[in-house]
C-alpha positions as a Markdown table, in Angstrom:
| # | Residue | x | y | z |
|---|---|---|---|---|
| 1 | Met | -11.5 | 16.6 | -7.6 |
| 2 | Val | -9.1 | 16.3 | -10.8 |
| 3 | Lys | -11.0 | 15.3 | -14.2 |
| 4 | Ile | -9.2 | 12.6 | -16.1 |
| 5 | Pro | -9.1 | 13.9 | -19.8 |
| 6 | Glu | -10.2 | 13.4 | -23.0 |
| 7 | Phe | -7.4 | 11.2 | -25.2 |
| 8 | Lys | -7.4 | 11.3 | -28.8 |
| 9 | Thr | -5.1 | 8.1 | -28.9 |
| 10 | Glu | -4.0 | 5.2 | -27.2 |
| 11 | Lys | -0.9 | 6.2 | -27.0 |
| 12 | Glu | -1.5 | 9.8 | -25.6 |
| 13 | Glu | -3.1 | 8.1 | -22.7 |
| 14 | Arg | -0.7 | 5.9 | -22.2 |
| 15 | Lys | 2.0 | 8.7 | -22.0 |
| 16 | Phe | -0.4 | 10.8 | -19.4 |
| 17 | Trp | -0.9 | 7.2 | -17.2 |
| 18 | Asp | 3.3 | 7.0 | -17.6 |
| 19 | Ser | 3.1 | 10.3 | -15.6 |
| 20 | His | 0.5 | 10.6 | -13.6 |
| 21 | Ser | -1.1 | 9.0 | -10.8 |
| 22 | Ser | -4.2 | 7.2 | -11.1 |
| 23 | Ala | -4.7 | 7.6 | -7.2 |
| 24 | Asn | -5.4 | 11.5 | -8.1 |
| 25 | Tyr | -8.0 | 10.2 | -10.0 |
| 26 | Trp | -9.8 | 8.0 | -8.1 |
| 27 | Asp | -13.4 | 9.7 | -7.6 |
| 28 | Asn | -13.7 | 9.7 | -11.3 |
| 29 | Met | -13.1 | 5.8 | -11.9 |
| 30 | Glu | -15.6 | 3.7 | -12.4 |
| 31 | Glu | -15.6 | -0.1 | -11.6 |
| 32 | Cys | -15.9 | -2.4 | -14.4 |
| 33 | Asp | -17.3 | -5.7 | -14.6 |
| 34 | Asp | -14.4 | -7.1 | -17.3 |
| 35 | Thr | -13.5 | -10.5 | -16.5 |
| 36 | Phe | -10.0 | -11.8 | -17.7 |
| 37 | Lys | -9.8 | -15.5 | -19.2 |
| 38 | Arg | -6.9 | -17.0 | -19.5 |
| 39 | Ser | -5.9 | -20.3 | -20.9 |
| 40 | Lys | -6.3 | -23.4 | -19.3 |
| 41 | Leu | -3.2 | -24.6 | -17.7 |
| 42 | Lys | -1.7 | -28.2 | -18.0 |
| 43 | Ser | -0.4 | -29.9 | -15.2 |
| 44 | Ile | 3.2 | -31.1 | -15.3 |
| 45 | Ser | 6.3 | -33.0 | -13.3 |
| 46 | Leu | 9.4 | -31.4 | -12.6 |
| 47 | Lys | 11.9 | -32.6 | -10.6 |
| 48 | Leu | 14.3 | -29.6 | -9.4 |
| 49 | Asp | 17.1 | -29.5 | -7.0 |
| 50 | Pro | 15.0 | -28.7 | -3.0 |
| 51 | Gly | 17.5 | -25.8 | -2.5 |
| 52 | Leu | 16.4 | -24.5 | -5.6 |
| 53 | Leu | 13.1 | -25.0 | -4.8 |
| 54 | Glu | 13.2 | -23.3 | -1.6 |
| 55 | Lys | 15.1 | -20.2 | -3.2 |
| 56 | Ile | 11.8 | -20.2 | -5.5 |
| 57 | Lys | 9.4 | -20.3 | -2.6 |
| 58 | Val | 11.2 | -17.5 | -0.7 |
| 59 | Ile | 11.2 | -15.1 | -4.0 |
| 60 | Ala | 8.2 | -15.9 | -4.7 |
| 61 | His | 7.0 | -15.0 | -0.7 |
| 62 | Lys | 8.5 | -11.7 | -0.8 |
| 63 | Arg | 6.9 | -10.9 | -4.3 |
| 64 | Gly | 3.4 | -11.9 | -2.6 |
| 65 | Leu | 3.0 | -15.2 | -5.5 |
| 66 | Ser | 2.4 | -18.6 | -5.5 |
| 67 | Tyr | 5.5 | -20.3 | -6.1 |
| 68 | Asn | 4.1 | -22.0 | -8.7 |
| 69 | Ala | 3.1 | -18.4 | -10.7 |
| 70 | Leu | 6.3 | -17.6 | -10.3 |
| 71 | Met | 8.1 | -20.5 | -11.6 |
| 72 | Arg | 5.7 | -19.6 | -14.3 |
| 73 | Tyr | 6.4 | -16.2 | -14.8 |
| 74 | Leu | 10.3 | -16.9 | -15.1 |
| 75 | Leu | 9.9 | -19.9 | -17.2 |
| 76 | Ser | 7.6 | -17.1 | -19.8 |
| 77 | Lys | 10.1 | -14.7 | -19.7 |
| 78 | Gly | 13.1 | -16.5 | -20.3 |
| 79 | Ile | 11.2 | -18.5 | -23.1 |
| 80 | Glu | 10.6 | -15.0 | -24.7 |
| 81 | Lys | 13.8 | -14.2 | -24.2 |
| 82 | Glu | 15.4 | -17.3 | -25.9 |
| 83 | Ile | 13.4 | -16.5 | -28.9 |
| 84 | Lys | 14.3 | -12.9 | -29.3 |
| 85 | Glu | 17.7 | -13.4 | -28.9 |
| 86 | Gly | 17.4 | -17.0 | -31.1 |
């Protein structure tokens, strides 16, 4: 059994996990009760070209996501990029 090292900083820990697989340390890990809450989602109506929607659904299926989740992700990334680029 390989032990997880003690880290002095979060940066040091991130660097370690970037180059190590958690699978090698599975026996040292404990289940946690943390819950992650996201803000409430607001429903909107959005008209899309049927062909575009079908492409979105295919990509979402390949990624194991709902098409709504994929659209939220893509919109979020697009907005972040737009804000950064001005």
